[in-house]
MIVEXKE-422902 format. One line per 10 residues: number of its first residue (from 1); for each residue x, y, z of N, C-alpha, C, O. Coordinates in steps of 0.001 Angstrom, whole numbers, plus 500000, padded with zeros to 6 digits. Example, Ala and Ser with C-alpha at 12.3 -4.5 7.8 and 13.67 -1.06 7.14 Angstrom:
// residues 2
1 = 513190 494310 507800 512300 495500 507800 513200 496700 507800 514236 496681 508465; 512850 497750 507080 513670 498940 507140 512900 500030 507870 513409 501138 508039 .
// end
This chain:
// residues 338
1 = 473328 526988 553660 472527 526827 552626 472984 527010 551355 472527 526331 550435; 473924 527936 551158 474672 528182 549958 475595 526915 549709 475629 526397 548593; 476326 526435 550750 477056 525273 550251 476390 523992 549848 476937 523190 549091; 474842 523757 550522 474033 522646 550072 473536 522889 548848 473380 521944 548074; 473188 524272 548453 472649 524308 547142 473890 524093 546083 473613 523502 545040; 475213 524528 546286 476037 523865 545454 476352 522462 545154 476551 521976 544042; 476367 521950 546156 476479 520407 546252 475308 519688 545636 475464 518550 545196; 474166 520285 545586 473263 519668 545006 473281 519852 543678 472908 519025 542846; 473854 521286 543393 473766 521645 541703 474979 520656 541123 474807 520043 540069; 476018 520562 541762 476940 519567 541400 476642 518368 541136 476986 517769 540117 .
11 = 475852 517846 542209 475360 516418 541912 474453 516320 540823 474601 515335 540100; 473418 517239 540505 472795 517432 539396 473566 517257 538075 473411 516362 537244; 474353 518200 538048 475333 518075 537071 476076 516811 536631 476428 516453 535507; 476183 516368 537556 476992 514950 537555 476068 513899 536710 476419 513187 535770; 474778 514013 537325 474087 512863 537015 473718 513312 535609 473586 512420 534770; 473488 514895 535146 473045 515315 533654 474391 514610 532822 474240 514094 531715; 475446 514655 533375 476368 514575 532527 476623 512988 532189 477053 512631 531092; 476335 512149 533164 476364 510629 533154 475627 510023 532256 475921 509045 531569; 474141 510964 532297 473112 510268 531679 473394 510816 530228 473312 509950 529357; 473709 512077 529802 474123 512592 528516 475261 511674 527687 475174 511471 526476 .
21 = 476498 511076 528655 477229 510347 528003 476847 509106 527816 477394 508533 526874; 475833 508329 528615 475076 507216 528407 474143 507134 526957 474243 506305 526051; 473325 508148 527061 472640 508508 525560 473746 508648 524435 473539 508051 523378; 474950 509420 524589 475776 509254 523382 476288 508141 523204 476530 507909 522019; 476596 507223 524027 477324 505597 523846 476209 504849 523311 476466 503991 522466; 475005 505037 523670 473891 504391 523137 473388 504607 521778 472842 503737 521099; 473669 506178 521316 473741 506441 520010 474575 505977 519009 474234 505570 517899; 475962 506085 519582 476693 505365 518412 476652 503981 518585 476841 503291 517584; 476431 503409 519712 476202 501816 519637 474993 501563 518313 475053 500765 517378; 474395 502124 518503 472816 501830 517626 473179 502595 516071 472418 502377 515128 .
31 = 474158 503321 515928 474325 503994 514703 475028 503007 513692 475861 502178 514059; 474640 503161 512458 475199 502246 511185 475965 503280 510639 475450 504327 510247; 477679 502953 510567 478479 503543 509831 478587 503167 508447 478252 502034 508100; 478993 503954 507682 479157 503862 506274 480549 503751 506073 481242 504637 506571; 481125 502803 505417 482770 502763 505067 482624 502850 503855 481883 502045 503289; 483235 503763 503201 483890 503601 501657 485017 502950 501580 485818 503237 502470; 485363 502145 500795 486308 501685 500178 486613 501777 498688 485825 501398 497821; 487958 502371 498421 488354 502759 497022 489854 501833 496997 490824 501879 497754; 489603 501076 495904 490964 499986 495643 491509 500531 493894 490816 501162 493096; 492588 500160 493741 492963 500110 492561 492529 499189 491336 492516 499556 490162 .
41 = 492139 497800 491859 492026 496926 491016 490069 496391 491018 489121 497115 491324; 490033 495084 490615 488442 494797 490652 488000 494254 491870 488722 494111 492857; 486792 493949 491798 485929 493092 493054 486635 491884 493430 486717 491469 494586; 487210 491262 492269 487820 489943 492624 489026 489893 492103 489324 490675 491200; 489879 489010 492561 491206 488711 492186 491450 487428 491848 491166 486586 492699; 491942 487035 490737 492203 485463 490519 490544 484556 490615 490423 483387 490981; 489897 485083 490366 488450 484190 490856 488045 484604 492422 487000 484236 492958; 488755 485185 492868 488111 485393 494477 488088 486518 495186 489071 487245 495042; 487288 486855 495877 486803 488074 496431 488074 488916 496528 489160 488410 496809; 487906 490194 496289 489033 490934 496486 489518 490959 498033 488702 491188 498926 .
51 = 490676 490749 498263 491393 490558 499603 491301 491684 500436 490931 491600 501608; 491661 492873 499816 491653 494020 500523 490518 494203 501036 490573 494493 502231; 489255 494133 500487 488005 494489 501188 487446 493303 501845 486436 493496 502520; 487877 492207 501779 487666 491044 502467 488337 490947 503949 487868 490514 505001; 489490 491459 503670 490381 491730 504865 489652 492809 505857 489524 492600 507063; 489181 494012 505182 488899 495022 505903 487448 494447 506624 487194 494557 507823; 486727 493930 505791 485337 493407 506734 485606 492390 507920 485023 492417 509004; 486681 491403 507498 486990 490347 508875 487535 491140 509903 487370 490678 511032; 488142 492212 509820 489110 493017 510598 487907 493612 511757 487775 493338 512950; 487176 494458 510935 485968 495453 511649 485073 494402 512197 484418 494765 513174 .
61 = 484865 492972 511721 483781 492224 512277 484664 491590 513617 483990 491354 514620; 485539 491421 513652 486419 490866 515094 486356 492164 516183 486419 492068 517409; 486234 493233 515494 486114 494488 516450 484755 494518 516993 484530 495118 518044; 483976 494005 516446 482456 493962 516469 481448 494795 515759 480293 495021 516120; 482021 495189 514766 481228 495868 513430 480578 494884 512841 481239 494088 512174; 479028 494706 512964 478190 493752 512341 477932 494303 511066 477566 495478 511095; 478033 493727 509853 477436 494265 508440 476173 494491 508477 475431 493597 508886; 475786 495406 508168 474400 495612 507906 473472 495961 509431 472267 496208 509462; 474312 495906 510513 473654 496350 511856 474250 497627 512222 473595 498648 512432; 475569 497527 512294 476602 498465 512705 477314 499074 511518 477680 500249 511539 .
71 = 477465 498456 510719 478504 498924 509410 478027 498227 508181 477781 497037 507986; 477935 499622 507137 477661 498652 505808 478861 499401 505101 479279 500502 505459; 479422 498564 503915 480277 498892 502997 479946 499426 501823 479036 498865 501214; 480523 500505 501272 480189 501042 500065 481601 500739 499229 482533 501441 499621; 481833 500076 498451 483276 499626 497878 483027 499928 496209 482109 499511 495503; 484046 500702 495883 484163 500920 494522 485437 500291 493746 486479 500120 494379; 485371 500012 492641 486485 499207 492031 486498 499872 490521 485467 500172 489920; 487958 500071 489955 487867 500825 488721 488541 499849 488035 488932 500281 486950; 488846 498650 488243 489256 497385 487488 490515 497810 486635 490707 497395 485492; 491381 498704 487324 492753 498881 486755 492727 500080 486119 493760 500724 485937 .
81 = 491363 500552 485664 491477 501897 484825 491626 503149 485986 490610 503778 486283; 492836 503460 486580 492896 504353 487550 492316 505709 487086 492048 506492 487998; 492116 506052 486018 491354 507428 485563 490277 507495 485932 489757 508602 486068; 489524 506225 486242 488179 506048 487305 488274 506689 488416 487382 507466 488754; 489407 506468 489201 489508 506802 490605 488909 508274 491376 488544 508439 492540; 488975 509283 490177 488516 510756 491096 487072 510508 490673 486432 510555 491724; 486337 510296 489784 485032 509999 489961 484335 509189 491062 483360 509547 491722; 485041 507981 491143 484589 507107 492154 484580 507516 493760 483781 507083 494590; 485757 508539 494023 486040 509035 495051 485059 510141 495196 484431 510114 496255; 484883 510759 494671 483511 511791 494444 482222 511105 494770 481353 511442 495574 .
91 = 482275 510220 494089 480501 509483 494518 480784 508801 496025 479850 508666 496816; 481772 508498 496265 481709 508133 497832 481414 509150 498707 480706 509027 499707; 481998 510234 498301 481908 511501 499346 480530 511843 499424 479991 512091 500502; 479762 511877 498018 478549 512351 497735 477277 511583 498534 476212 512134 498811; 477638 510159 498846 476807 509505 499590 476857 509550 501058 476036 509087 501849; 477967 510191 501302 478051 510245 502931 478777 509471 503706 478503 509338 504899; 479773 508873 503140 480492 507821 504090 481168 508624 505090 481567 509776 504926; 481293 507701 506467 481918 508308 507587 483474 508080 507256 484205 508873 507848; 484028 507286 506548 485402 507216 506557 485334 506571 504913 484372 506105 504303; 486669 506743 504522 486960 506190 503335 488287 505237 503424 489331 505827 503700 .
101 = 488347 503962 503240 489674 503295 503249 489962 503114 501719 489086 502801 500913; 491290 503343 501395 492122 503571 500423 493168 502415 500416 493751 502045 501434; 493372 501822 499054 494600 500967 499261 495189 501026 497893 494748 500483 496880; 496445 501901 498038 497256 502281 497010 497440 503729 496644 496455 504442 496836; 498613 504344 496110 498698 505733 496216 497627 506344 495129 497068 507410 495389; 497408 505780 494142 496268 506511 493247 495137 506607 493813 494609 507712 493939; 494580 505529 494238 493323 505478 495164 493631 506706 496102 493020 507746 495859; 494463 506683 497082 494689 507637 498269 494613 509227 497705 493843 510056 498191; 495365 509457 496809 495189 510592 495858 494090 511160 495372 493790 512352 495303; 493412 510033 494981 491943 510666 494213 490911 510765 495487 489906 511459 495342 .
111 = 491105 510178 496565 490358 510341 497742 490567 511991 498266 489684 512841 498377; 491893 512117 498515 491902 513230 499443 491962 514426 498336 492226 515568 498714; 491710 514139 496945 491478 515331 496306 489918 515570 496260 489438 516642 495894; 489196 514528 496646 487703 514791 496622 486974 515273 497776 485782 515555 497892; 488250 515324 498888 487407 516083 500274 488755 516068 501204 489780 515391 501280; 488260 517033 501773 489392 517720 502884 488709 517309 504353 489250 517709 505384; 487814 516706 504392 486778 516731 505712 486683 515067 505794 487264 514572 506760; 486061 514225 504951 485910 513092 505243 487305 512163 505733 488401 512327 505197; 487109 511369 506617 488634 511006 507207 488795 509585 506125 487918 508836 505695; 490250 509582 505911 490744 508655 504825 491684 507927 505618 492418 508556 506380 .
121 = 491768 506483 505527 492552 505577 506009 493251 504936 505063 492589 504259 504276; 494617 504974 504908 495116 504511 503507 496298 503458 503853 497055 503539 504820; 496292 502407 502813 497166 501357 503045 497988 501470 501569 497576 502156 500633; 498879 500893 501549 499850 500576 500058 500428 501973 499682 500637 502304 498515; 500639 502665 500625 501175 504384 500012 502567 504068 500499 502711 503822 501697; 503715 504051 499600 504928 503595 499710 505407 504684 500812 505836 504346 501915; 505290 505966 500405 505872 507293 501242 505014 508267 501161 505059 509173 500329; 504032 508099 502191 502930 509038 502673 503189 510557 502409 502416 511372 501905; 504773 510789 502985 505086 512312 503159 505673 512718 501722 505404 513778 501157; 506359 511903 501308 506833 512183 499598 505901 512887 498755 506069 513872 498036 .
131 = 504540 511942 499070 503559 512237 497782 502665 513438 498326 501746 513826 497605; 502887 514063 499584 502120 514988 500184 500765 514575 500750 499817 515352 500867; 500754 513068 501148 499450 512972 501943 499496 513248 503451 498521 513309 504201; 500897 513420 503800 501120 513625 505478 502272 514689 505448 503153 514909 504617; 501964 515256 506618 502917 516422 506892 504349 515427 507444 505509 515609 507074; 503952 514557 508241 505068 513765 508678 504153 512127 508939 502957 511993 508679; 504852 511260 509373 504204 509660 509745 503624 510107 511201 502537 509573 511422; 503989 510781 512033 503850 510684 513429 502734 511859 513467 501879 511710 514341; 502643 512776 512807 501302 513837 512908 501065 513963 511305 501896 514626 510684; 500219 513499 510746 499945 513542 509535 499495 515275 508961 499787 515962 507982 .
141 = 498720 515437 510079 497866 517020 509868 497049 517163 508499 497028 518097 507698; 496485 516120 508493 495655 516449 507517 494307 515341 507741 494219 514837 508861; 493255 514957 506685 492170 514171 506956 492779 512670 506620 491982 511736 506712; 494107 512389 506246 494590 511333 505946 495467 510641 506969 496343 511326 507498; 495313 509094 507387 496395 508453 508125 496014 507207 507798 495049 507037 507053; 496685 506226 508284 496674 504824 507943 498134 503805 508025 498876 504128 508953; 498485 502958 507408 499737 502367 507694 500305 502219 506292 499646 502138 505256; 501849 502192 506434 502728 502065 505050 503899 501028 505406 504258 500756 506552; 504306 500623 504502 505523 499482 504399 506796 500343 504160 507820 499760 503803; 506801 501795 504345 508077 502354 503797 509084 502074 504234 509300 501900 505433 .
151 = 509917 501976 503304 511544 501488 503881 512525 502140 503177 512965 501698 502116; 512908 503183 503698 514014 504020 502827 515272 503284 502454 516024 503771 501611; 515541 502135 503037 516888 501533 502827 516479 500366 501780 517398 499683 501328; 514950 500062 501308 514854 498906 500418 515643 498697 499269 516338 497701 499063; 515475 499935 498329 516311 500091 497132 517688 499551 497094 518115 498772 496242; 518326 500027 498073 519903 499939 498460 519986 498443 498903 520990 497818 498559; 519084 497852 499590 519073 496388 500076 518973 495532 499102 519609 494482 499191; 518172 495784 497979 517871 494876 497078 518840 494956 496095 519081 494003 495355; 519390 495974 496032 520455 496314 494972 521742 495533 495368 522471 495006 494528; 521980 495495 496786 523041 494809 497461 522958 493588 497062 523986 493273 496462 .
161 = 521981 492518 497139 521626 491126 497095 521803 491071 495707 522527 490101 495486; 521476 491679 494578 521579 491526 493125 523201 491369 492976 523729 490487 492299; 523911 492372 493724 525261 492629 493293 526057 491331 494201 527154 490956 493786; 525538 490762 495280 526178 489573 495430 526206 488461 494807 527029 487576 495039; 525034 488385 493697 524709 487329 492629 525556 487338 491554 526000 486313 491037; 525872 488802 491088 526228 489212 489886 527270 490420 490081 526899 491584 489925; 528565 490101 490423 529518 491089 490919 529875 492226 490195 530124 493337 490662; 529890 491761 488619 529976 492696 487790 528866 493239 487264 528949 493674 486115; 527675 493327 487939 526444 494008 487459 526782 495551 487198 527487 496149 488010; 526282 496186 486074 526435 497274 485664 525312 498044 485393 525294 499208 485793 .
171 = 524281 497541 484720 522954 498139 484235 521769 497415 484806 521658 496193 484710; 520883 498184 485402 519648 497891 486043 518403 498372 485485 518255 499592 485415; 517479 497599 485076 516185 498128 484562 515264 498462 485955 515492 497826 486984; 514271 499443 485913 513427 499600 487003 512082 499664 486475 511746 500723 485944; 511199 498644 486535 510198 498836 486376 508830 499291 486993 508374 498528 487845; 508100 500424 486692 507062 501160 487327 506152 501089 486414 506125 500499 485334; 504896 502200 487322 503709 502429 486728 503448 503974 486579 503411 504857 487436; 503273 504014 485180 502989 505581 485065 501920 506347 485809 501894 507576 485854; 501116 505620 486340 499751 506479 486888 500103 506740 488400 499192 507281 489027; 501445 506410 489224 501367 506659 490346 501860 507972 490693 502794 508515 490102 .
181 = 501199 508492 491692 501305 510156 491984 502867 510446 492595 503745 509643 492913; 502842 511990 492627 504094 512326 492994 505370 512613 492102 506457 512928 492586; 505073 512443 490481 506298 512796 489905 506603 514193 489895 505695 514998 490099; 507822 514592 489674 508392 515770 489644 508879 516303 488303 508513 515704 487292; 509639 517331 488198 509997 517784 486866 510688 516763 485919 510579 516831 484695; 511285 515973 486461 511783 514994 485783 511058 513605 485255 511591 512820 484471; 509792 513455 485811 508991 512570 485495 508783 511586 486286 507811 510854 486102; 509661 511384 487320 509740 510407 488424 508979 510516 489553 508905 511646 490036; 508353 509563 490134 507858 509347 491220 508706 509258 492597 509871 508863 492558; 508150 509601 493698 509167 509227 494801 509870 507924 494810 511100 507904 494848 .
191 = 509151 506802 494778 509625 505671 494721 510742 505495 493349 511832 504938 493478; 510330 505977 492263 511252 505724 491392 512443 506458 491482 513487 506033 490986; 512357 507708 492176 513502 508582 492317 514569 508008 493467 515778 508227 493388; 514037 507346 494399 514882 506477 495410 515705 505170 494918 516761 504721 495365; 514886 504698 493851 515614 503633 493294 516754 503982 492191 517782 503361 491926; 516282 505074 491687 517403 505641 490847 518729 506043 491429 519831 505703 490997; 518397 507076 492826 519357 507359 493578 519959 506223 494250 521060 506431 494758; 519366 504849 494373 520406 503890 495219 521043 503108 493996 522073 502464 494195; 520495 503139 492802 521408 502484 491921 522697 503164 491328 523699 502546 490968; 522517 504590 491277 523594 505382 491218 524640 505118 492436 525777 504699 492215 .
201 = 524187 505381 493651 525075 505331 494728 525859 503884 494706 526956 503663 495219; 525091 503021 494041 526043 501578 493835 526681 501378 492826 527117 500248 492606; 526874 502291 492061 527968 502471 490869 526973 501923 489719 527612 501604 488717; 525814 501761 489616 524725 501104 488201 524352 502150 487764 524248 503193 488410; 524047 501952 486340 523475 502847 485433 521808 502208 485606 521502 501045 485342; 520939 503176 486066 519697 502904 486014 518806 503237 484689 519213 504153 483973; 517512 502487 484289 516811 502597 483339 515502 502603 483805 515086 501465 484023; 514736 503469 484026 513485 503335 484337 512370 503502 483216 512246 504397 482380; 511492 502219 483481 510520 502094 482498 509009 502045 483152 508877 501472 484234; 508123 502507 482652 507023 502728 483040 505801 502085 482053 505732 502281 480840 .
211 = 504952 501357 482771 503529 500829 481977 502424 501174 482477 502450 501700 483590; 501353 501006 481907 499954 501598 482261 498983 500532 482216 498815 500016 481111; 498195 500021 483355 497181 499267 483372 495860 499765 482720 495707 500932 482359; 495004 498885 482609 495198 497264 483214 495619 496343 481994 495732 495130 482166; 495875 496995 480625 496396 496124 479983 497967 496393 479638 498246 496340 478441; 498762 496605 480323 500174 496983 480041 500857 496606 478953 500757 495421 478636; 501635 497425 478193 502325 496920 476867 503675 496561 477347 504612 497354 477255; 503814 495183 477942 505121 494919 478646 505960 494450 477495 507178 494399 477669; 505442 494096 476322 506601 493655 475352 507575 494626 475037 508784 494395 475013; 506924 495960 474740 507645 497258 474387 508660 497514 475441 509777 497954 475166 .
221 = 508212 497199 476822 509261 497591 477766 510440 496736 477881 511586 497097 478149; 509996 495514 477634 511221 494397 477658 512243 494760 476485 513458 494851 476659; 511542 494972 475176 512391 495267 474008 513344 496491 474511 514517 496454 474141; 512944 497490 475268 513461 498774 475610 514547 498316 476596 515609 498940 476579; 514413 497410 477355 515439 496965 478354 516473 496304 477447 517641 496687 477396; 516053 495440 476839 517143 494681 475959 518109 495634 474982 519277 495336 474737; 517540 496647 474541 517775 497773 473657 519181 498443 474518 520302 498640 474050; 518716 498691 475837 519777 499552 476680 520796 498629 477337 521748 499058 477990; 520518 497209 477107 521697 496199 477903 521268 496021 479247 522226 495998 480019; 520143 495886 479802 519638 495806 480958 520403 494483 481584 520481 493573 480759 .
231 = 520809 494276 482486 521342 493012 483071 520588 492394 484067 520680 491187 484292; 519757 493238 484753 518689 492628 485825 517333 493428 485908 517461 494552 485423; 516258 493201 486318 515110 494042 486368 514754 494106 487969 514565 493096 488648; 514701 495237 488386 513913 495729 489798 512242 496019 489215 511967 496809 488312; 511332 495243 489912 510099 495521 489857 509618 496051 491147 509632 495467 492231; 509171 497293 490869 508586 498227 491878 507219 497795 492203 506505 497232 491374; 506818 498078 493516 505546 497690 494086 504361 498893 493791 503995 499796 494543; 503912 498562 492432 502857 499722 492226 501873 498970 491484 502082 497808 491135; 500648 499689 491194 499519 498851 490959 499617 497770 489554 499079 496678 489373; 500542 498582 488666 500168 497635 487224 501155 496313 487492 500856 495234 486981 .
241 = 502182 496439 488209 502997 495346 488241 502574 494372 489258 502866 493185 489116; 501805 494853 490426 501383 493877 491271 500081 493112 490864 499482 492298 491567; 499727 493550 489506 498316 492909 488885 499040 491966 487890 498661 490853 487526; 500181 492652 487516 500745 491554 486242 502148 491079 486480 503058 491004 485655; 502161 490700 488061 503612 490066 488428 503776 489172 487809 504722 489317 487035; 503062 487801 487728 503271 486611 487041 503737 486741 485542 504719 486134 485116; 502948 487591 484763 503357 487700 483677 504768 488426 483207 505519 488037 482313; 504914 489534 484016 506449 490019 484057 507396 488943 484546 508348 488744 483791; 507351 488295 485511 508448 487271 485855 508759 486439 484797 509934 486221 484500; 507514 485785 483990 507635 484849 483160 508240 485635 481839 508724 484816 481058 .
251 = 508322 486682 481483 508756 487343 480275 510358 487497 480568 511300 487247 479816; 510355 488016 481975 512002 488222 482404 512592 487084 482095 513540 487217 481321; 512287 485710 482533 512987 484745 482551 513276 484047 481413 514285 483379 481184; 511918 484329 480412 512169 483899 478934 513793 484879 478201 514658 484472 477425; 513649 486034 478781 514730 486812 478149 515970 486769 479246 516757 487713 479325; 516078 485607 480077 517026 485183 480712 517762 486539 481459 518925 486909 481298; 516785 487119 482267 516859 488531 482866 516688 488381 484452 515532 488460 484868; 517541 488207 485226 517455 488055 486760 516334 489094 487223 516325 490206 486695; 515438 488779 488146 514331 489689 488570 514465 489781 490362 514705 488829 491106; 514283 490910 490677 514002 491239 492003 512801 492200 491984 512663 493310 491470 .
261 = 511778 491235 492881 510420 492077 493236 510496 492242 494574 511437 491874 495277; 509199 492969 495048 509067 493348 496455 508875 492303 497351 508574 491200 496897; 508991 492456 498468 508695 491236 499499 507291 490648 499608 506282 491352 499633; 507286 489563 499660 506042 488588 499535 505241 488502 498195 504056 488200 498056; 506328 488900 497068 505740 488553 495840 506464 487171 494844 506758 487045 493655; 506551 486184 496203 507316 484862 495475 506446 484102 494490 506859 483298 493655; 505210 484458 494693 504094 483854 493903 504235 484128 492502 503820 483370 491626; 504857 485279 492283 505309 485515 490663 505997 484613 489817 505706 484397 488641; 507105 483990 490583 507948 483212 489968 509322 483894 489487 510169 483564 488657; 509172 485072 490431 510611 485962 490306 511633 485013 490937 511399 484104 491733 .
271 = 512809 485396 490430 514213 485036 491285 514299 485229 492574 514672 484337 493335; 513925 486555 493011 514110 487133 494268 513162 487939 494469 512617 488607 493590; 512806 487939 495997 511671 489030 496258 512368 489273 497602 512891 488367 498251; 512339 490614 497989 513050 491182 499252 512192 492214 499592 511868 493034 498732; 511733 492296 500852 511253 493608 501675 509957 493175 502312 509614 492002 502463; 509205 494344 502705 507946 494167 503395 506785 493764 502379 506621 494499 501405; 505940 492605 502545 504969 492097 501817 503909 493406 501774 503658 494045 502796; 503403 493678 500653 502203 494954 500631 501162 494463 501393 500488 495289 502008; 500827 493019 501500 499692 492945 502420 499863 492996 504090 499042 492724 504966; 501135 493415 504175 501174 493474 505777 500743 494698 506051 500741 494892 507266 .
281 = 500396 495557 505458 499795 497109 505848 498190 496916 505778 497450 497900 505778; 497783 495830 505729 496461 495629 505706 495895 495373 507203 495109 496153 507742; 496384 494187 507816 495552 494032 509016 495649 495310 509968 494711 495335 510764; 496676 496540 510114 496282 497500 511045 495083 498346 510861 494597 498999 511784; 494628 498327 509699 493634 499402 508918 492181 499405 509967 491725 500337 510630; 491707 498057 509826 490614 497933 510768 490499 498811 512155 489561 499546 512462; 491788 498528 512976 491986 499260 514271 492073 500898 513918 491562 501739 514658; 492734 501208 512786 492639 502764 512666 491366 503242 512444 490936 504237 513027; 490530 502398 511384 489104 502708 511016 488272 502799 512614 487543 503754 512882; 488493 501781 513479 487946 501876 514810 487917 503138 515718 487058 503725 516376 .
291 = 489376 503306 515433 489460 504844 516272 488821 506113 515766 488328 507010 516450; 488920 506033 514362 488631 507202 513719 487112 507085 513822 486566 508182 513932; 486532 506340 513817 484821 506313 513957 484399 506537 515413 483344 507072 515757; 485362 506058 516235 485049 506719 517620 485567 508122 518111 485625 508397 519309; 485886 508866 517261 486073 510230 517477 487580 510550 517351 487875 511695 517694; 488598 509756 516922 490036 510406 516781 490299 510917 515513 490083 510252 514500; 490737 512013 515493 491236 512778 514448 492385 512269 513770 493445 512005 514336; 492070 512080 512059 493137 511692 511395 494560 512532 511340 495649 512005 511116; 494359 513826 511567 495783 514725 511816 496394 514274 512612 497611 514385 512463; 495889 513548 513844 496672 513541 515076 497152 511984 515339 497860 511566 516255 .
301 = 496524 511233 514217 496684 509714 514228 497776 509215 513507 497624 509088 512292; 499224 508799 514193 500314 508491 513317 499879 507515 512475 498892 506800 512646; 500668 507503 511527 500679 506132 510336 501281 505076 511172 502057 505383 512077; 500977 503883 510928 501427 502745 511498 502290 502427 510253 501918 502271 509090; 503852 502356 510915 504876 501956 510085 504926 500324 510129 505069 499714 511188; 504804 499748 508979 505410 498166 509205 506498 497745 508365 506615 498007 507168; 507370 497002 509153 508571 496588 508497 508859 495241 508926 509230 495053 510085; 508709 494146 507999 508944 492774 507868 509762 492319 506660 509332 491596 505761; 511120 492881 506754 511865 492427 505692 512091 490864 505566 512809 490287 506383; 511421 490138 504455 511582 489053 504058 512347 488901 502682 512311 489707 501753 .
311 = 513006 487775 502732 513777 487222 501518 513379 485832 500788 513590 484735 501305; 512922 485973 499828 512506 484414 499063 513774 484494 498019 514496 485446 497722; 513766 483190 497597 514714 482708 496629 513794 481710 495642 512919 480995 496130; 514026 481729 494480 513165 480529 493502 514426 479790 493040 514900 480138 491958; 514913 478992 493603 516116 478386 492695 515454 477476 491347 516283 476961 490596; 514328 477325 491113 513999 476802 489730 514371 477829 488770 515135 477672 487818; 513664 479066 489156 513853 480141 488144 515682 480518 487926 516254 480955 486927; 516202 480173 489180 517748 480462 489019 518205 479443 487955 518776 479882 486956; 518005 478156 488085 517940 476900 487330 517673 477453 485657 518480 477348 484733; 516745 477861 485621 516332 478452 484176 517102 479991 483601 517113 480621 482543 .
321 = 517612 480119 484753 518492 481305 484015 520064 481035 483785 520828 481733 483118; 520388 479778 484541 521819 479275 484268 522552 480205 485657 523767 480397 485706; 521644 480687 486669 522846 480971 487740 522787 480052 488713 521859 479258 488864; 523967 480153 489530 524307 479503 490810 524470 480505 491952 525430 481271 492043; 523447 480435 492821 523258 481482 493895 524511 481346 495041 525193 480322 495001; 524766 482246 495924 525593 481932 496864 525181 481160 498057 524161 481582 498602; 525718 480172 498559 525231 479592 499748 524906 480401 500737 523836 480199 501311; 525696 481412 501120 525248 482109 502121 524064 482912 501977 523397 483103 502994; 523648 483467 500772 522499 484134 500564 521172 483128 500852 520282 483280 501689; 521357 482044 499861 520449 480977 500042 520100 480700 501836 518947 480679 502268 .
331 = 521204 480526 502621 520910 480237 504098 520282 481426 504577 519733 481278 505668; 520201 482661 504027 519474 484038 504815 518091 484064 504441 517223 484770 504956; 517930 483122 503370 516296 483443 502718 515313 482815 503682 515514 481698 504160; 514234 483556 503963 513169 483171 504689 512279 482016 503861 511590 481181 504447; 512385 482088 502647 511843 480924 501920 512622 480710 500577 513135 481632 499944; 512650 479536 500255 513574 478927 499384 512592 477982 498673 512107 477030 499286; 512246 478271 497189 511510 477750 496291 512231 476948 495469 513052 477415 494680; 511941 475428 495605 512714 474547 494836 512022 473992 493708 512598 473204 492957 .
// end
């Protein structure tokens, strides 16, 4: 009798757990998740809906999240005024979003200062460890995870390409954004420090110039480059330069200054772009958000590291600069614009 009682009790427990699990799945299936989105720019880019938000919507739709039925989006746009990000982040936390998708270091920093409990899934953060977003990429240890195109060798590889074109190169200007996080006592953020170190290791003299959106004073920056005798310009992948990349490339060409942009920036008209496109970190985000909404903890969810080094060369710009590029370099390029 005792054994029968135990078997009956075990069977009842199994049935109970199965029913409870079914109820849990049903509740999750019927729940409408609120996904917050925090970006550095505006609701539209060049007359089209913000590609970051649209990509997120599309990716989650492919995973079965139907807008208005199983997910709603709460997107906030500072329109390049990055000082608005902290308030927008607090606003998202206040309305009770289930997760916040952030695009860029400033938006990610604002979100993590607004909450230590709401999961944050970040993209466009060049070095999550260096700016204190994650303890390690494998085990972030906080409420922030996501995808990064962090490439420790990028700066040195970009400079090596420039030196192949200009063997006597001595001085390099580095254009950045004064609003990116992680500056140390020298006033330099991690991405700026890595570029300065790479320049010095290559025997070059670096000059860091910082601009601030949404209306950067590029003319003053270019005058400072000229005054210091800059021979090339490396443009970092940061909010202000991403937004004004075409104007930066145009001004540099007018001043006969060869330019190296981040990977995927060939639409700017720059001479060279090399590295992983910043948009490459967008596609993994919906899958990571899906895991978080299903119960995964950001602290234990590794950052996805995206590396797709692509080289593009603009021969039209080279002609305007009066440069003849090595044939070997052109043959290596993934994209040649004529």
